[in-house]
PDB file of N, H, CA, C and O in Angstrom:
ATOM      1  N   MET A   1       0.813  -1.195  -0.056  1.00  0.00           N
ATOM      2  CA  MET A   1       0.233   0.116   0.066  1.00  0.00           C
ATOM      3  C   MET A   1       0.791   1.076   0.070  1.00  0.00           C
ATOM      4  O   MET A   1       1.781   1.017   0.799  1.00  0.00           O
ATOM      5  N   LYS A   2       0.601   2.333  -0.581  1.00  0.00           N
ATOM      6  H   LYS A   2      -0.203   2.380  -1.174  1.00  0.00           H
ATOM      7  CA  LYS A   2       1.567   3.509  -0.857  1.00  0.00           C
ATOM      8  C   LYS A   2       0.499   4.191   0.330  1.00  0.00           C
ATOM      9  O   LYS A   2      -0.657   3.900   0.639  1.00  0.00           O
ATOM     10  N   GLN A   3       1.467   5.249   0.843  1.00  0.00           N
ATOM     11  H   GLN A   3       2.406   5.486   0.593  1.00  0.00           H
ATOM     12  CA  GLN A   3       0.907   6.263   1.097  1.00  0.00           C
ATOM     13  C   GLN A   3       1.688   7.863   1.044  1.00  0.00           C
ATOM     14  O   GLN A   3       2.908   7.996   0.954  1.00  0.00           O
ATOM     15  N   LEU A   4       0.998   8.667   1.097  1.00  0.00           N
ATOM     16  H   LEU A   4       0.007   8.559   1.170  1.00  0.00           H
ATOM     17  CA  LEU A   4       1.518   9.875   1.598  1.00  0.00           C
ATOM     18  C   LEU A   4       1.674  10.566   2.532  1.00  0.00           C
ATOM     19  O   LEU A   4       0.777  10.951   3.281  1.00  0.00           O
ATOM     20  N   ASP A   5       2.994  10.851   2.629  1.00  0.00           N
ATOM     21  H   ASP A   5       3.723  10.538   2.020  1.00  0.00           H
ATOM     22  CA  ASP A   5       3.483  11.279   3.942  1.00  0.00           C
ATOM     23  C   ASP A   5       4.186  12.725   3.834  1.00  0.00           C
ATOM     24  O   ASP A   5       5.010  13.104   3.002  1.00  0.00           O
ATOM     25  N   MET A   6       3.672  13.356   4.817  1.00  0.00           N
ATOM     26  H   MET A   6       3.002  13.048   5.493  1.00  0.00           H
ATOM     27  CA  MET A   6       3.973  14.573   4.605  1.00  0.00           C
ATOM     28  C   MET A   6       4.653  15.345   6.086  1.00  0.00           C
ATOM     29  O   MET A   6       4.226  15.319   7.241  1.00  0.00           O
ATOM     30  N   VAL A   7       5.620  15.878   5.619  1.00  0.00           N
ATOM     31  H   VAL A   7       5.966  15.900   4.681  1.00  0.00           H
ATOM     32  CA  VAL A   7       6.478  16.538   7.224  1.00  0.00           C
ATOM     33  C   VAL A   7       6.513  17.944   7.186  1.00  0.00           C
ATOM     34  O   VAL A   7       6.863  18.822   6.397  1.00  0.00           O
ATOM     35  N   PHE A   8       5.904  17.830   8.609  1.00  0.00           N
ATOM     36  H   PHE A   8       5.621  17.118   9.251  1.00  0.00           H
ATOM     37  CA  PHE A   8       5.703  19.484   8.927  1.00  0.00           C
ATOM     38  C   PHE A   8       6.430  19.831   9.777  1.00  0.00           C
ATOM     39  O   PHE A   8       6.626  19.045  10.704  1.00  0.00           O
ATOM     40  N   GLY A   9       6.882  20.714   9.775  1.00  0.00           N
ATOM     41  H   GLY A   9       6.723  21.352   9.022  1.00  0.00           H
ATOM     42  CA  GLY A   9       7.865  21.909  10.849  1.00  0.00           C
ATOM     43  C   GLY A   9       6.462  22.282  12.076  1.00  0.00           C
ATOM     44  O   GLY A   9       5.333  22.627  11.727  1.00  0.00           O
ATOM     45  N   SER A  10       6.888  22.112  13.406  1.00  0.00           N
ATOM     46  H   SER A  10       7.805  21.832  13.690  1.00  0.00           H
ATOM     47  CA  SER A  10       5.801  23.100  14.497  1.00  0.00           C
ATOM     48  C   SER A  10       6.092  24.468  14.681  1.00  0.00           C
ATOM     49  O   SER A  10       7.093  25.029  14.235  1.00  0.00           O
ATOM     50  N   GLN A  11       5.063  25.070  15.446  1.00  0.00           N
ATOM     51  H   GLN A  11       4.250  24.614  15.808  1.00  0.00           H
ATOM     52  CA  GLN A  11       5.235  26.384  15.814  1.00  0.00           C
ATOM     53  C   GLN A  11       6.729  26.670  16.579  1.00  0.00           C
ATOM     54  O   GLN A  11       7.495  27.554  16.195  1.00  0.00           O
ATOM     55  N   SER A  12       6.982  25.859  17.613  1.00  0.00           N
ATOM     56  H   SER A  12       6.360  25.141  17.926  1.00  0.00           H
ATOM     57  CA  SER A  12       8.482  25.895  17.703  1.00  0.00           C
ATOM     58  C   SER A  12       9.510  25.950  17.391  1.00  0.00           C
ATOM     59  O   SER A  12      10.345  26.656  17.957  1.00  0.00           O
ATOM     60  N   GLY A  13       9.775  25.103  16.247  1.00  0.00           N
ATOM     61  H   GLY A  13       9.097  24.529  15.788  1.00  0.00           H
ATOM     62  CA  GLY A  13      10.548  24.668  15.156  1.00  0.00           C
ATOM     63  C   GLY A  13      11.266  23.838  15.688  1.00  0.00           C
ATOM     64  O   GLY A  13      12.360  23.729  15.136  1.00  0.00           O
ATOM     65  N   LYS A  14      11.035  22.948  16.882  1.00  0.00           N
ATOM     66  H   LYS A  14      10.145  23.036  17.330  1.00  0.00           H
ATOM     67  CA  LYS A  14      11.453  22.186  17.511  1.00  0.00           C
ATOM     68  C   LYS A  14      11.617  20.408  16.740  1.00  0.00           C
ATOM     69  O   LYS A  14      12.578  19.728  16.382  1.00  0.00           O
ATOM     70  N   THR A  15      10.190  20.217  16.759  1.00  0.00           N
ATOM     71  H   THR A  15       9.409  20.770  17.050  1.00  0.00           H
ATOM     72  CA  THR A  15      10.067  19.192  16.077  1.00  0.00           C
ATOM     73  C   THR A  15      10.169  19.079  14.755  1.00  0.00           C
ATOM     74  O   THR A  15      10.551  20.128  14.237  1.00  0.00           O
ATOM     75  N   LYS A  16       9.924  17.989  13.826  1.00  0.00           N
ATOM     76  H   LYS A  16       9.614  17.136  14.247  1.00  0.00           H
ATOM     77  CA  LYS A  16       8.980  17.814  12.759  1.00  0.00           C
ATOM     78  C   LYS A  16       7.848  16.358  12.855  1.00  0.00           C
ATOM     79  O   LYS A  16       8.283  15.227  13.069  1.00  0.00           O
ATOM     80  N   ASN A  17       6.344  16.670  12.649  1.00  0.00           N
ATOM     81  H   ASN A  17       5.990  17.590  12.475  1.00  0.00           H
ATOM     82  CA  ASN A  17       5.753  16.076  12.492  1.00  0.00           C
ATOM     83  C   ASN A  17       5.229  15.527  11.045  1.00  0.00           C
ATOM     84  O   ASN A  17       5.340  16.045   9.934  1.00  0.00           O
ATOM     85  N   HIS A  18       4.642  14.346  11.429  1.00  0.00           N
ATOM     86  H   HIS A  18       4.552  13.926  12.332  1.00  0.00           H
ATOM     87  CA  HIS A  18       4.176  13.368  10.033  1.00  0.00           C
ATOM     88  C   HIS A  18       2.648  13.479   9.524  1.00  0.00           C
ATOM     89  O   HIS A  18       1.696  13.332  10.290  1.00  0.00           O
ATOM     90  N   PHE A  19       2.550  13.688   8.481  1.00  0.00           N
ATOM     91  H   PHE A  19       3.323  13.807   7.859  1.00  0.00           H
ATOM     92  CA  PHE A  19       1.208  13.631   8.480  1.00  0.00           C
ATOM     93  C   PHE A  19       0.918  12.675   7.251  1.00  0.00           C
ATOM     94  O   PHE A  19       1.020  13.041   6.080  1.00  0.00           O
ATOM     95  N   ARG A  20       0.564  11.470   7.638  1.00  0.00           N
ATOM     96  H   ARG A  20       0.481  11.173   8.590  1.00  0.00           H
ATOM     97  CA  ARG A  20       0.372  10.499   6.877  1.00  0.00           C
ATOM     98  C   ARG A  20      -1.256  10.113   6.147  1.00  0.00           C
ATOM     99  O   ARG A  20      -2.166   9.829   6.926  1.00  0.00           O
ATOM    100  N   LEU A  21      -1.463  10.126   4.986  1.00  0.00           N
ATOM    101  H   LEU A  21      -0.724  10.357   4.353  1.00  0.00           H
ATOM    102  CA  LEU A  21      -2.652   9.715   4.120  1.00  0.00           C
ATOM    103  C   LEU A  21      -2.558   8.405   3.199  1.00  0.00           C
ATOM    104  O   LEU A  21      -1.913   8.099   2.196  1.00  0.00           O
ATOM    105  N   SER A  22      -3.584   7.725   4.083  1.00  0.00           N
ATOM    106  H   SER A  22      -4.108   7.974   4.898  1.00  0.00           H
ATOM    107  CA  SER A  22      -3.255   6.278   3.343  1.00  0.00           C
ATOM    108  C   SER A  22      -4.288   6.004   1.756  1.00  0.00           C
ATOM    109  O   SER A  22      -4.470   4.898   1.247  1.00  0.00           O
ATOM    110  N   TYR A  23      -4.778   7.180   1.286  1.00  0.00           N
ATOM    111  H   TYR A  23      -4.631   8.079   1.699  1.00  0.00           H
ATOM    112  CA  TYR A  23      -5.542   6.425   0.479  1.00  0.00           C
ATOM    113  C   TYR A  23      -5.370   8.162  -0.500  1.00  0.00           C
ATOM    114  O   TYR A  23      -6.342   8.826  -0.859  1.00  0.00           O
ATOM    115  N   ALA A  24      -4.380   8.421  -0.660  1.00  0.00           N
ATOM    116  H   ALA A  24      -3.590   7.882  -0.368  1.00  0.00           H
ATOM    117  CA  ALA A  24      -4.275  10.102  -1.707  1.00  0.00           C
ATOM    118  C   ALA A  24      -4.054   9.328  -2.778  1.00  0.00           C
ATOM    119  O   ALA A  24      -3.879   8.114  -2.674  1.00  0.00           O
ATOM    120  N   ASN A  25      -4.044   9.946  -3.865  1.00  0.00           N
ATOM    121  H   ASN A  25      -4.187  10.933  -3.949  1.00  0.00           H
ATOM    122  CA  ASN A  25      -4.166   9.705  -5.282  1.00  0.00           C
ATOM    123  C   ASN A  25      -2.885   9.263  -5.406  1.00  0.00           C
ATOM    124  O   ASN A  25      -2.451   9.201  -4.256  1.00  0.00           O
ATOM    125  N   ASN A  26      -2.056   8.927  -6.164  1.00  0.00           N
ATOM    126  H   ASN A  26      -2.408   8.977  -7.098  1.00  0.00           H
ATOM    127  CA  ASN A  26      -0.881   8.093  -6.799  1.00  0.00           C
ATOM    128  C   ASN A  26       0.041   9.312  -7.677  1.00  0.00           C
ATOM    129  O   ASN A  26       1.268   9.343  -7.580  1.00  0.00           O
ATOM    130  N   ASP A  27      -0.588  10.117  -8.379  1.00  0.00           N
ATOM    131  H   ASP A  27      -1.585  10.092  -8.458  1.00  0.00           H
ATOM    132  CA  ASP A  27      -0.815  10.705  -9.198  1.00  0.00           C
ATOM    133  C   ASP A  27      -0.387  12.088  -8.879  1.00  0.00           C
ATOM    134  O   ASP A  27      -0.481  12.830  -9.857  1.00  0.00           O
ATOM    135  N   LEU A  28       0.018  12.607  -7.891  1.00  0.00           N
ATOM    136  H   LEU A  28       0.094  12.004  -7.097  1.00  0.00           H
ATOM    137  CA  LEU A  28      -0.053  13.987  -7.498  1.00  0.00           C
ATOM    138  C   LEU A  28       1.086  14.944  -7.859  1.00  0.00           C
ATOM    139  O   LEU A  28       2.174  14.390  -8.019  1.00  0.00           O
ATOM    140  N   ASN A  29       1.055  16.097  -7.998  1.00  0.00           N
ATOM    141  H   ASN A  29       0.172  16.547  -7.868  1.00  0.00           H
ATOM    142  CA  ASN A  29       2.348  16.544  -8.945  1.00  0.00           C
ATOM    143  C   ASN A  29       2.616  17.435  -7.261  1.00  0.00           C
ATOM    144  O   ASN A  29       1.809  17.583  -6.344  1.00  0.00           O
ATOM    145  N   LYS A  30       3.985  17.869  -7.367  1.00  0.00           N
ATOM    146  H   LYS A  30       4.641  17.748  -8.112  1.00  0.00           H
ATOM    147  CA  LYS A  30       4.700  18.958  -6.650  1.00  0.00           C
ATOM    148  C   LYS A  30       4.275  20.023  -6.129  1.00  0.00           C
ATOM    149  O   LYS A  30       4.344  20.357  -4.946  1.00  0.00           O
ATOM    150  N   GLU A  31       3.749  20.673  -7.154  1.00  0.00           N
ATOM    151  H   GLU A  31       3.693  20.402  -8.115  1.00  0.00           H
ATOM    152  CA  GLU A  31       2.818  22.147  -7.118  1.00  0.00           C
ATOM    153  C   GLU A  31       1.319  21.714  -6.054  1.00  0.00           C
ATOM    154  O   GLU A  31       1.221  22.113  -4.894  1.00  0.00           O
ATOM    155  N   VAL A  32       0.388  20.948  -6.660  1.00  0.00           N
ATOM    156  H   VAL A  32       0.467  20.624  -7.602  1.00  0.00           H
ATOM    157  CA  VAL A  32      -0.486  19.929  -6.125  1.00  0.00           C
ATOM    158  C   VAL A  32      -0.152  20.021  -4.051  1.00  0.00           C
ATOM    159  O   VAL A  32      -0.673  20.650  -3.131  1.00  0.00           O
ATOM    160  N   ILE A  33       0.948  19.033  -4.161  1.00  0.00           N
ATOM    161  H   ILE A  33       1.372  18.522  -4.909  1.00  0.00           H
ATOM    162  CA  ILE A  33       0.736  18.762  -2.833  1.00  0.00           C
ATOM    163  C   ILE A  33       1.618  20.066  -1.627  1.00  0.00           C
ATOM    164  O   ILE A  33       1.585  20.230  -0.407  1.00  0.00           O
ATOM    165  N   GLN A  34       2.442  20.872  -2.949  1.00  0.00           N
ATOM    166  H   GLN A  34       2.469  20.739  -3.940  1.00  0.00           H
ATOM    167  CA  GLN A  34       2.938  21.814  -1.541  1.00  0.00           C
ATOM    168  C   GLN A  34       1.894  22.769  -0.826  1.00  0.00           C
ATOM    169  O   GLN A  34       1.885  23.127   0.352  1.00  0.00           O
ATOM    170  N   LYS A  35       0.782  23.171  -2.127  1.00  0.00           N
ATOM    171  H   LYS A  35       0.789  22.880  -3.084  1.00  0.00           H
ATOM    172  CA  LYS A  35      -0.198  23.471  -1.900  1.00  0.00           C
ATOM    173  C   LYS A  35      -1.006  23.060  -0.873  1.00  0.00           C
ATOM    174  O   LYS A  35      -1.087  23.737   0.152  1.00  0.00           O
ATOM    175  N   ALA A  36      -1.687  21.915  -1.031  1.00  0.00           N
ATOM    176  H   ALA A  36      -1.621  21.365  -1.863  1.00  0.00           H
ATOM    177  CA  ALA A  36      -2.106  21.322  -0.043  1.00  0.00           C
ATOM    178  C   ALA A  36      -1.919  21.117   1.465  1.00  0.00           C
ATOM    179  O   ALA A  36      -2.824  20.982   2.288  1.00  0.00           O
ATOM    180  N   MET A  37      -0.405  21.114   1.728  1.00  0.00           N
ATOM    181  H   MET A  37       0.330  21.223   1.060  1.00  0.00           H
ATOM    182  CA  MET A  37       0.563  21.052   2.784  1.00  0.00           C
ATOM    183  C   MET A  37      -0.149  22.608   3.317  1.00  0.00           C
ATOM    184  O   MET A  37      -0.846  22.846   4.303  1.00  0.00           O
ATOM    185  N   ALA A  38       0.253  23.334   2.441  1.00  0.00           N
ATOM    186  H   ALA A  38       0.820  23.141   1.640  1.00  0.00           H
ATOM    187  CA  ALA A  38       0.377  25.390   2.839  1.00  0.00           C
ATOM    188  C   ALA A  38      -1.316  25.223   3.597  1.00  0.00           C
ATOM    189  O   ALA A  38      -1.532  25.434   4.790  1.00  0.00           O
ATOM    190  N   ASP A  39      -1.959  24.969   2.980  1.00  0.00           N
ATOM    191  H   ASP A  39      -1.783  24.798   2.011  1.00  0.00           H
ATOM    192  CA  ASP A  39      -3.661  24.954   3.112  1.00  0.00           C
ATOM    193  C   ASP A  39      -3.804  24.353   4.542  1.00  0.00           C
ATOM    194  O   ASP A  39      -4.348  25.026   5.417  1.00  0.00           O
ATOM    195  N   LEU A  40      -3.266  22.938   4.835  1.00  0.00           N
ATOM    196  H   LEU A  40      -2.825  22.391   4.124  1.00  0.00           H
ATOM    197  CA  LEU A  40      -3.343  22.774   6.080  1.00  0.00           C
ATOM    198  C   LEU A  40      -2.199  22.945   7.020  1.00  0.00           C
ATOM    199  O   LEU A  40      -2.389  22.277   8.036  1.00  0.00           O
ATOM    200  N   ALA A  41      -1.052  23.622   7.035  1.00  0.00           N
ATOM    201  H   ALA A  41      -0.898  24.164   6.209  1.00  0.00           H
ATOM    202  CA  ALA A  41      -0.976  24.732   7.934  1.00  0.00           C
ATOM    203  C   ALA A  41      -1.522  25.779   8.287  1.00  0.00           C
ATOM    204  O   ALA A  41      -1.380  26.238   9.420  1.00  0.00           O
ATOM    205  N   GLU A  42      -2.349  26.412   7.225  1.00  0.00           N
ATOM    206  H   GLU A  42      -2.464  26.039   6.304  1.00  0.00           H
ATOM    207  CA  GLU A  42      -3.012  27.887   7.172  1.00  0.00           C
ATOM    208  C   GLU A  42      -4.021  27.156   8.555  1.00  0.00           C
ATOM    209  O   GLU A  42      -4.038  27.830   9.585  1.00  0.00           O
ATOM    210  N   LEU A  43      -4.511  26.344   8.555  1.00  0.00           N
ATOM    211  H   LEU A  43      -4.498  25.797   7.718  1.00  0.00           H
ATOM    212  CA  LEU A  43      -5.789  26.286   8.954  1.00  0.00           C
ATOM    213  C   LEU A  43      -5.820  26.021  10.397  1.00  0.00           C
ATOM    214  O   LEU A  43      -6.826  25.869  11.090  1.00  0.00           O
ATOM    215  N   GLY A  44      -3.967  25.965  10.944  1.00  0.00           N
ATOM    216  H   GLY A  44      -3.150  26.088  10.380  1.00  0.00           H
ATOM    217  CA  GLY A  44      -3.832  25.874  12.288  1.00  0.00           C
ATOM    218  C   GLY A  44      -4.741  24.870  13.273  1.00  0.00           C
ATOM    219  O   GLY A  44      -4.681  25.203  14.456  1.00  0.00           O
ATOM    220  N   ILE A  45      -5.250  24.153  13.101  1.00  0.00           N
ATOM    221  H   ILE A  45      -5.298  23.883  12.139  1.00  0.00           H
ATOM    222  CA  ILE A  45      -6.073  23.239  13.867  1.00  0.00           C
ATOM    223  C   ILE A  45      -5.421  22.073  14.647  1.00  0.00           C
ATOM    224  O   ILE A  45      -5.950  21.657  15.678  1.00  0.00           O
ATOM    225  N   PHE A  46      -4.095  21.459  14.087  1.00  0.00           N
ATOM    226  H   PHE A  46      -3.665  21.797  13.249  1.00  0.00           H
ATOM    227  CA  PHE A  46      -4.219  20.474  14.679  1.00  0.00           C
ATOM    228  C   PHE A  46      -2.160  20.814  15.983  1.00  0.00           C
ATOM    229  O   PHE A  46      -0.942  20.833  15.810  1.00  0.00           O
ATOM    230  N   VAL A  47      -3.287  21.000  17.200  1.00  0.00           N
ATOM    231  H   VAL A  47      -4.277  20.985  17.341  1.00  0.00           H
ATOM    232  CA  VAL A  47      -2.436  21.013  18.262  1.00  0.00           C
ATOM    233  C   VAL A  47      -1.876  19.803  19.037  1.00  0.00           C
ATOM    234  O   VAL A  47      -2.438  18.708  19.030  1.00  0.00           O
ATOM    235  N   ASN A  48      -0.455  20.130  19.870  1.00  0.00           N
ATOM    236  H   ASN A  48       0.002  21.020  19.875  1.00  0.00           H
ATOM    237  CA  ASN A  48      -0.225  19.190  20.578  1.00  0.00           C
ATOM    238  C   ASN A  48      -0.352  18.823  22.303  1.00  0.00           C
ATOM    239  O   ASN A  48       0.289  19.850  22.528  1.00  0.00           O
ATOM    240  N   LYS A  49      -0.553  18.394  23.385  1.00  0.00           N
ATOM    241  H   LYS A  49      -1.073  17.560  23.203  1.00  0.00           H
ATOM    242  CA  LYS A  49      -1.158  18.854  24.472  1.00  0.00           C
ATOM    243  C   LYS A  49      -0.773  20.198  25.247  1.00  0.00           C
ATOM    244  O   LYS A  49      -1.445  20.430  26.252  1.00  0.00           O
ATOM    245  N   SER A  50       0.252  21.134  24.893  1.00  0.00           N
ATOM    246  H   SER A  50       0.798  20.946  24.077  1.00  0.00           H
ATOM    247  CA  SER A  50       0.758  21.635  25.295  1.00  0.00           C
ATOM    248  C   SER A  50      -0.043  23.177  24.119  1.00  0.00           C
ATOM    249  O   SER A  50       0.227  24.377  24.088  1.00  0.00           O
ATOM    250  N   GLY A  51      -0.646  22.673  23.649  1.00  0.00           N
ATOM    251  H   GLY A  51      -0.866  21.698  23.675  1.00  0.00           H
ATOM    252  CA  GLY A  51      -1.353  23.767  22.784  1.00  0.00           C
ATOM    253  C   GLY A  51      -0.498  24.228  21.869  1.00  0.00           C
ATOM    254  O   GLY A  51      -1.041  25.176  21.302  1.00  0.00           O
ATOM    255  N   GLU A  52       0.729  24.000  21.380  1.00  0.00           N
ATOM    256  H   GLU A  52       1.170  23.230  21.841  1.00  0.00           H
ATOM    257  CA  GLU A  52       1.294  24.377  20.115  1.00  0.00           C
ATOM    258  C   GLU A  52       0.757  23.592  18.924  1.00  0.00           C
ATOM    259  O   GLU A  52       0.248  22.472  18.872  1.00  0.00           O
ATOM    260  N   GLN A  53       1.013  24.484  17.998  1.00  0.00           N
ATOM    261  H   GLN A  53       1.426  25.394  18.040  1.00  0.00           H
ATOM    262  CA  GLN A  53       0.336  23.436  16.723  1.00  0.00           C
ATOM    263  C   GLN A  53       1.658  23.016  16.267  1.00  0.00           C
ATOM    264  O   GLN A  53       2.747  23.545  16.490  1.00  0.00           O
ATOM    265  N   ILE A  54       1.318  21.774  15.461  1.00  0.00           N
ATOM    266  H   ILE A  54       0.434  21.344  15.280  1.00  0.00           H
ATOM    267  CA  ILE A  54       2.178  20.866  14.998  1.00  0.00           C
ATOM    268  C   ILE A  54       2.542  21.337  13.553  1.00  0.00           C
ATOM    269  O   ILE A  54       3.644  21.782  13.233  1.00  0.00           O
ATOM    270  N   TYR A  55       1.617  21.203  12.837  1.00  0.00           N
ATOM    271  H   TYR A  55       0.722  20.841  13.097  1.00  0.00           H
ATOM    272  CA  TYR A  55       1.732  21.381  11.759  1.00  0.00           C
ATOM    273  C   TYR A  55       1.502  22.983  11.172  1.00  0.00           C
ATOM    274  O   TYR A  55       0.408  23.507  10.958  1.00  0.00           O
ATOM    275  N   THR A  56       2.738  23.551  10.994  1.00  0.00           N
ATOM    276  H   THR A  56       3.627  23.126  11.168  1.00  0.00           H
ATOM    277  CA  THR A  56       2.634  24.973  10.881  1.00  0.00           C
ATOM    278  C   THR A  56       4.011  25.485   9.704  1.00  0.00           C
ATOM    279  O   THR A  56       3.939  26.603   9.194  1.00  0.00           O
ATOM    280  N   THR A  57       4.952  24.748   9.441  1.00  0.00           N
ATOM    281  H   THR A  57       5.010  23.839   9.855  1.00  0.00           H
ATOM    282  CA  THR A  57       5.849  24.790   8.273  1.00  0.00           C
ATOM    283  C   THR A  57       5.901  23.323   7.295  1.00  0.00           C
ATOM    284  O   THR A  57       6.154  22.225   7.792  1.00  0.00           O
ATOM    285  N   PRO A  58       5.632  23.520   5.924  1.00  0.00           N
ATOM    286  CA  PRO A  58       5.561  21.844   5.356  1.00  0.00           C
ATOM    287  C   PRO A  58       7.518  22.042   5.111  1.00  0.00           C
ATOM    288  O   PRO A  58       8.538  22.727   5.043  1.00  0.00           O
ATOM    289  N   ILE A  59       7.036  21.172   5.086  1.00  0.00           N
ATOM    290  H   ILE A  59       6.207  20.615   5.141  1.00  0.00           H
ATOM    291  CA  ILE A  59       9.229  20.893   5.102  1.00  0.00           C
ATOM    292  C   ILE A  59       9.215  19.899   3.798  1.00  0.00           C
ATOM    293  O   ILE A  59       9.700  20.289   2.736  1.00  0.00           O
ATOM    294  N   SER A  60       8.640  18.603   3.928  1.00  0.00           N
ATOM    295  H   SER A  60       8.246  18.286   4.790  1.00  0.00           H
ATOM    296  CA  SER A  60       8.831  17.736   2.778  1.00  0.00           C
ATOM    297  C   SER A  60       7.705  16.882   2.408  1.00  0.00           C
ATOM    298  O   SER A  60       6.935  16.654   3.341  1.00  0.00           O
ATOM    299  N   ALA A  61       7.435  16.392   1.366  1.00  0.00           N
ATOM    300  H   ALA A  61       8.060  16.577   0.608  1.00  0.00           H
ATOM    301  CA  ALA A  61       6.343  14.887   1.287  1.00  0.00           C
ATOM    302  C   ALA A  61       6.942  13.967   0.210  1.00  0.00           C
ATOM    303  O   ALA A  61       7.347  14.462  -0.841  1.00  0.00           O
ATOM    304  N   LYS A  62       7.023  12.429   0.472  1.00  0.00           N
ATOM    305  H   LYS A  62       6.694  12.026   1.326  1.00  0.00           H
ATOM    306  CA  LYS A  62       7.108  11.416   0.053  1.00  0.00           C
ATOM    307  C   LYS A  62       5.814  10.740  -0.174  1.00  0.00           C
ATOM    308  O   LYS A  62       4.740  10.957   0.387  1.00  0.00           O
ATOM    309  N   TYR A  63       6.156   9.728  -1.260  1.00  0.00           N
ATOM    310  H   TYR A  63       7.028   9.552  -1.716  1.00  0.00           H
ATOM    311  CA  TYR A  63       5.192   8.463  -1.318  1.00  0.00           C
ATOM    312  C   TYR A  63       5.415   7.126  -0.342  1.00  0.00           C
ATOM    313  O   TYR A  63       6.419   6.742  -0.942  1.00  0.00           O
ATOM    314  N   VAL A  64       5.239   6.111   0.724  1.00  0.00           N
ATOM    315  H   VAL A  64       4.423   6.423   1.212  1.00  0.00           H
ATOM    316  CA  VAL A  64       5.838   5.808   0.784  1.00  0.00           C
ATOM    317  C   VAL A  64       4.917   4.424   0.878  1.00  0.00           C
ATOM    318  O   VAL A  64       3.910   4.194   1.547  1.00  0.00           O
ATOM    319  N   GLU A  65       5.618   3.640  -0.004  1.00  0.00           N
ATOM    320  H   GLU A  65       6.436   3.826  -0.547  1.00  0.00           H
ATOM    321  CA  GLU A  65       5.248   2.199  -0.050  1.00  0.00           C
ATOM    322  C   GLU A  65       5.702   0.935   0.854  1.00  0.00           C
ATOM    323  O   GLU A  65       6.918   0.800   0.717  1.00  0.00           O
ATOM    324  N   THR A  66       5.283   0.173   1.536  1.00  0.00           N
ATOM    325  H   THR A  66       4.295   0.282   1.647  1.00  0.00           H
ATOM    326  CA  THR A  66       5.053  -0.853   2.309  1.00  0.00           C
ATOM    327  C   THR A  66       4.828  -1.982   1.812  1.00  0.00           C
ATOM    328  O   THR A  66       4.110  -1.925   0.814  1.00  0.00           O
ATOM    329  N   THR A  67       5.157  -2.991   2.110  1.00  0.00           N
ATOM    330  H   THR A  67       5.741  -3.037   2.921  1.00  0.00           H
ATOM    331  CA  THR A  67       5.003  -4.535   1.812  1.00  0.00           C
ATOM    332  C   THR A  67       4.692  -5.470   3.424  1.00  0.00           C
ATOM    333  O   THR A  67       5.090  -5.288   4.575  1.00  0.00           O
ATOM    334  N   ASP A  68       4.082  -6.165   2.990  1.00  0.00           N
ATOM    335  H   ASP A  68       3.758  -6.312   2.055  1.00  0.00           H
ATOM    336  CA  ASP A  68       3.508  -7.079   4.476  1.00  0.00           C
ATOM    337  C   ASP A  68       4.373  -8.944   3.681  1.00  0.00           C
ATOM    338  O   ASP A  68       4.290  -9.770   2.772  1.00  0.00           O
ATOM    339  N   THR A  69       5.186  -8.527   5.063  1.00  0.00           N
ATOM    340  H   THR A  69       5.253  -7.856   5.801  1.00  0.00           H
ATOM    341  CA  THR A  69       5.289 -10.091   4.827  1.00  0.00           C
ATOM    342  C   THR A  69       5.487 -11.381   6.478  1.00  0.00           C
ATOM    343  O   THR A  69       6.176 -11.539   7.486  1.00  0.00           O
ATOM    344  N   PRO A  70       4.491 -11.900   5.836  1.00  0.00           N
ATOM    345  CA  PRO A  70       3.679 -12.723   6.578  1.00  0.00           C
ATOM    346  C   PRO A  70       4.497 -13.870   7.137  1.00  0.00           C
ATOM    347  O   PRO A  70       4.677 -14.820   6.375  1.00  0.00           O
ATOM    348  N   ILE A  71       5.127 -13.937   8.607  1.00  0.00           N
ATOM    349  H   ILE A  71       4.981 -13.165   9.226  1.00  0.00           H
ATOM    350  CA  ILE A  71       5.718 -15.333   9.066  1.00  0.00           C
ATOM    351  C   ILE A  71       5.111 -16.270   9.607  1.00  0.00           C
ATOM    352  O   ILE A  71       5.702 -17.347   9.692  1.00  0.00           O
ATOM    353  N   PHE A  72       3.910 -16.158  10.075  1.00  0.00           N
ATOM    354  H   PHE A  72       3.430 -15.283  10.006  1.00  0.00           H
ATOM    355  CA  PHE A  72       3.278 -17.018   9.988  1.00  0.00           C
ATOM    356  C   PHE A  72       1.211 -16.758   9.950  1.00  0.00           C
ATOM    357  O   PHE A  72       0.603 -15.782  10.389  1.00  0.00           O
ATOM    358  N   GLU A  73       0.643 -17.958   9.304  1.00  0.00           N
ATOM    359  H   GLU A  73       1.137 -18.751   8.947  1.00  0.00           H
ATOM    360  CA  GLU A  73      -0.762 -17.671   9.371  1.00  0.00           C
ATOM    361  C   GLU A  73      -1.975 -18.842  10.507  1.00  0.00           C
ATOM    362  O   GLU A  73      -3.180 -18.603  10.570  1.00  0.00           O
TER     363      GLU A  73
END
């Protein structure tokens, strides 16, 4: 399964936070993803326990593909 992994900096700039989408379109280009990340950051609706916004600065994005390897069933 492919996931879209978007990395953001926090409000303080001290941490990086991942926002992963499992059902994202696999054909999105750089401009579309950058715009979506900027829009998400602008909302300012995701905060940690301290009230700090965790998705404020878009840093990077990538598709991550994982493979399940069963050991036994």
